[in-house]
N, C-alpha and C positions, 0 to 999 in steps of 0.2 A: 312842596310844590314840584319841589324840581323832581322827585319821583313822577309826578302827574304830568309832567313834559315829557319825560323818559317813556312814558306807557303812550300817551297820545303817538307819540313819532315811528315808535315803533309799532305799533298797530298800524299807521298809514302804511309805513311800508312792506308790512305785508300783505295791507289792501294795493298796493302799485304794484310790487317784486313778486310775493310769494317763496315758497319756497327756494333756495337757491338748485339749479337743475343739476349742477355738479359738487363737490367737494363738502356737502354737507355735513358738519360736527357728528351728529347724531350718527348720520351712515358708518363712519369711522368709530363711533363706538359702540355701535354694533358690530361691526366684527372684531373691534381689540372682546369684547364680552363673550362672540362666541368661541373665540381665542384661548380665553381665560375657563371658559367653562369646562373646553375640554379638559386641561388641566388639571382642574379642583374637581370636576363631579366623577365621583363613588359607587355610585350605586344609590343605594335608600339607605334609612334609618337614622341615627344621629349623628352620624358620620356627615352627611349629607347634608342637612342642616348646619352642621356649625360651615362645613366649609360654602356653602350657600354665604350666611353672613359673612366671612371673609371675602368673599368674592363682591358682596355690595359692596363694602367699605373700602374695598382695593382701588373699585370703578370709582365711587360717589366724591369721598371724599377728599381723593385729592384735585381734583375739575373742580372744585367745592372752593378749597382755599384759594388755588390759582383765579376762580371769581370774584374771590373777595378782596385778594389782591391789586388784580389790574381796574377794579372798579375805584380803589382807593388810589390810582395814581393821580396826580396833582395834570390839572389839563385835560388831560385824553380821559379819564376814567368815564365820564359821563357818556360820553362817546363809545367808550368799551361797553359799558352796560344796557345804551340804547340797541349795539351789535346782538348783545346777547338776549335781550328780553325779544328782539325779533326773529331770532330762531328759533326761538323758545315755542312762538305762537305758531299755529297752523290753522288760522281758518279761512285764508284764500286755499288753502289747498286740501283743505278738506271740502269746500263747498264746490272747487272744480271737480273733484273726484266723483261728489254727489250726484254732480252737473251732468258727466260722465254719464251714469246709470240711466239717471231720469230722461236722459235724450233718448238714447239706445232701447229705452222700455217705451216711448213714443213711440220711434218708431218699427214695434214691435221685433225691433231682431234681440230674441232670448237668447243668443248665446255668446251675442256681444254684452249683455248686459250677466249675466251667469262671469263671463267674465271680469270684468270692471268691479261686480260689485263683490269679487274675491280678494281685490288687492286692497278693502277697506274691512275687511270681516273675517273673524277666525273661525266659523262654521263650513259646512262641507256646501258648492254651491254647484255641485255638475246637474242633480238633478232639480231645483228650483223650478218653481214655474212664477209666473211676472207680480203676485201679490207676495209673495216671498221674500222676493227681491226686494220689492219695494217697502217690505214692513222690515227684512234686514238692511237697509240703507239706511230708512228711517231712524232707526232703534242706534246705528253705527253714528248717525249724525247727531245725536240728542249727548249720546254718551261719550263720546270724542269732544265734540263741543267742552263740555266741563274737564274731560283732562288733556286736553291739545291746548285751553285756550282761557277759560276763565280759572282753572287752578294755577296754571303759569302766571297770571293776571297777580290774583291772588297772595302768594307768594313774591314776587315781586316786592308789591305794595307794602308787607309784611318785612320783608328782609332784602330783600335791595336784589341787586344780581347774586349775589350767591345764593339765595334763596329759591330764585326760579333754577337756576343750574342743577342746585343739591333735589329741587322736586323735578325738574323735565328727566335726569338720567333715573333717578329711582324710578321714576315712572315708567321711563323705556325696559328695565331692566324685568319690572312686572310684567311689561308685554311680551316679554322675550322669555322670560322663567316664571312667570306669575300661574301655569298652570295648573291645575287638577288631574293630569295623568300621573303613570305610573313614573314618568321619567324627572317630573319634574315637581311632584307632591311634597318631597321633602328638602331640593336643592334649590326652590324655588320658593319654599317657606319665609326665608325673612324679607325676599321684597315684594310679595305679594302680602303682608303684613306691615311693613313699611309704608307702602304705596296706600294701604288703606288709612293707615293716621294721619299721612301727607294730604289726602283726597277728604280728611271727614268733613270738616269746614266748608271747602270748597265747595264740593258736592250739595251741600244743603242751599249753601248761597244760588249756586244754579237754580238749584228745582226753585226757588222762589224765585228768581228772576223768570224761568220759562212761565212761569202761576200769572207775575204781572202782568207779561208782556205776550200774553193768549186767553185763552177762556180759562178766567180767575177763578171762578168756583166749584167747575171741572177740574182742574190741576191740584187745588189744593184738598180737593174730595179724592182721589187716586190717590195720589201722595198719602194722605195719613188712613186710606182704608186698603192701600193697596202692596206699598212700596215693602212693607216690614217682611213680604211672604218672595222676595226674590231673593236671591242664591245672592246675593253682593252688595254688603252695605251699605254701599256708596254710591253704586250701581241703580240702585231702587230707588230712592227717593228722586233720581233726576231723570230716567227713565217712565216713572207711574204719574210725575211732575208732566214734563213733556209729553206724553201722550194727551194726559187731557187738558194739557193748554190748548193741543191741535185738534181733540175729539178726533182719536183712531186708537184701535187697537193692538196694542203691541205684544210681544210676547208668545207664551205659544213652545208646542213643540218644533225642537230644530236639529238641523243633523250637525255633531261636529265627532269629526274623529270618527268616523265609520258607525257612528252609532248615535238611536234618535233620542237626545237629551229633554226631559220633561221640566218645562219651563209653567209657570203661570203667567195667565195673562192681565196683560197693564193696558191702562184708559177705559177711553170706554167709545161708542157711537162707529162707524165702518173701520173695514180691513184697509190700510194705505193704500195708496194710487202713487201714480209718477208724480202728479203733484202735488202731493203729498211731502215728496222730498224736497221738493223745493220750496215751502212753508216750511219744514225741518230747518233749513238754512237759515231761510227769514226769520226764524226764531231766534238762533243762533247770533246770526249779525246785529239783530238789534241788541239782546242782550249784550254783546260788545260795547258798542257803544252806551248805554246805558252805564254801562261799567266805567268806561275812558270821562261819560260825565260827570261822574259821581264823584272818582277820582279826582277832576278840575276841582269842582265846588270845593269838596274839601283840604284841596290843597290853598283856593285862595280865603276858608274862612280860618285857615292856620297857619298862615303866612305871615 
């Protein structure tokens, strides 16, 4: 029951406050990760994989142990757990970034929309048209809903504050090192594989949540028929189910690192528009509150 109440308070804090504008711990962690990468990264090959594994352990293990110690402190451990979970959930920030893109598209300001979508996606945005921008934003909302919201909640409910810190830091390293580029293919291998393991169950629970809260039949059909064709084992179910739930078409070719990347299509129906960005945000928000409600019910039943 305590974990459920901590979750409720943390989600309410995120909705009310959003991410800290200054001194966010993940910003400092990202700088530390960049500093360590410059000292560990030797190039490619087995040595790069080994050094990437060392970097992963050095960056993730000490903060996880510290989180376990802080959460166990008498008197303030639960308050610190609320704070750690609040800092790990990015639901309001995700919604704000997505809404900024939707507003720019609604105003017909493509340069501003390209600039704003570039803050939440890793693809090249300089030449995207309005529909490509809307599609990229919907994809980001659905995928980051899984990464930044549902997976964080899952690991907190399973392992408490150490679980959410372990997950959030590993996911951050995957976002920094997990690319299949010449620079990160070997060095980022450990971070990418570890994130895949941590996200395996949460991603499928997220996909199920999208299906239950949207067009269920379409979502389940797209998940079953399309997810396995996506290049990411966890993003596939999330995005296929989310696209089906919204009845829009996602995926398709997209520019990354100066090259056009072939991607299968996901979903069905029409190409997303600005209004579908808001629908995707609402889907994530409804899913968040569904998880909170289920956690509270579980806590009451097992109190």
